[in-house]
N, C-alpha and C positions, 0 to 999 in steps of 0.2 A: 106126262113123261118128265123124267128128271134129266137136267142138263149134264153133259159129260163133266163139266167143271165142278159142279156140285157133287157128283159122284166121286171124282178124284179127291176132292177136299174131304168128303166123308170117309173115304177109304184111308186116306193118309191120317186123318184125325183118329180113326178107329184103330189104326195100327199102333199109334202111340198110346192107346189106352186112356187112362184117366189123366195122363200128364197134360194133354193138349185137347181140351174139350171144344175149342173153337179157334177161328183164325186169330182172334185177339189173344187167346191162350198160346197159340203158336208163336205169335210175336213176343209175348212175355217169355216163352220157353227159350227163344233165340237170344233175347236180350239178357235174361236173368238166370238162365239155366233151369234144370228140372226142379219142381216143387217136391217137398216130401210127400210120401204116400200117406194114406189115411192111417197106417199103423205107426207113423212117426219115423219110419226108417228112411234114410236117404236112398234115392233111386240110383241104381248102378248104371253108369253110362258106358257105352262101348267106345266113346270118344274120350281120349285122354288129352287134356290140354297140356302141352309141353311148356314149361316155364321158359321165358326168354333168358338168354345168357346175360348175366349182369356183370359188366366189366367194371373194375374199380375206377373211380374218377381220376382223371389225369390232367390236372390243370396246366401242366407244361405243354399240352397239345392245344390249348385254347388261344394263347397269345404267342406271337412270334413264329419262328420256324419250328415245326413239330420235330421232336427228337425221337419219339416212340409212338407207335400206333396203339389204339385201344387194345388190340389183340396181342401186343408185345412185339410185333414185326417192325422192321426198319422202314421209314418213309422213303419213297422214291419220287423223283421229279418226272412228270410226264407232260406231254403237250396236248392241248385240246384240239379236236378235229371238227368242231361244229363251225358252221358258217359265221356265227356271231363272234366266236372267240378263237378263230383259227390260229394255231401256233402259240396261244397263251399258255404259259407253263403253270402247273399246279402240283401240289404235294398229294400223294396218295400212298396207299400201302401196297406192297408187293403181293399181299394175299387178298386184294380187293375183290377178286372174282369168286370168293367162296360163299357169298351171300350173307356174311356177318356184317357187323358194324365196324367200319374202318375210317381212318382220317381222310379228309379231302379238304384241301384249302388252296386258294389261289397263291401262287408263288409270290407275286408282287405285293399282295396284301400281307403275307407272312413276313416278307423282308422289310416292308415299311413298319410293321409293328415291332420287329426286332430292332430296327434302327432307332425308333422312338424310345424303346426300353434302354438301349445303350446311351442315348442322349440324356435320359433321366438319370441313369447311374453316373454318367460323367459329371452332370451338374451336382449330384449329391457328393461326389468326391471333390470337385472344384470349389464348391462353396465353403466347406470347412478349411480347405487349403488356403483360400483367399483370406478367411478370418485369421488363420494362423499367421499368414504373411503380415497382415495388418498388426496383429499383436506383437509380432517379432519387431516390426519397425518401431512401435511404441516402446517396447522393452529396450531396444538399442538406444533410443533417445533418453530413456530414463537412466540406463546404465552409463551412458555418455555424460549425462548431467551429474550423476553421482561421482563419476571418476574425476570430473573437473572440480567438483566441490571438494573431494578428498585431496586433490592436488593443492587446491587453494589453502585448505586447513593445514596440510603438511608444510607448505611453504611458509605460511604465517607462523607456525609453531617453530620451525627452524630459525626463522628470523628472530623470534622472541628469545630462543635459547642463546643465540649468538649475542644478542644484546645483553643478556644476563651474564655471559662469560666475560665480556669486555670489562676491564677495570674502569671504575668510574674515575674519570680524570677531573 
């Protein structure tokens, strides 16, 4: 007598025809899809695999406070209601319930990243400003030295001219 399981396997395998000759074939069918028939034509499948929606990369959502969701929606702040993170705020999308891919980021992490970015930008602005201040001080010293030297040259030239104008006695 044949077991019910063997009968079910044989019936299922038989219903798939030549595509799945054994359980190993069934596994390969699931993992790799249908094999071409002996005529070389691809097997028509009643199952159509829908391509996932591919959103364009949005690096502005990765660091700092998110400005736009992957779907184009506006980020909103919500509060967590889990026992571990009760009341902890996070950024999410107003369209998060539609089953698509949307942003989700802890508020405190986003704000910390944003502040780090502002600090880096501030340092980038301050460093050249400090360099400019140092150069300005050096330039003022140089110009001050040149002005003093010019005054000394003019004074000595005037004294020389006055000596030349005086009659020799």
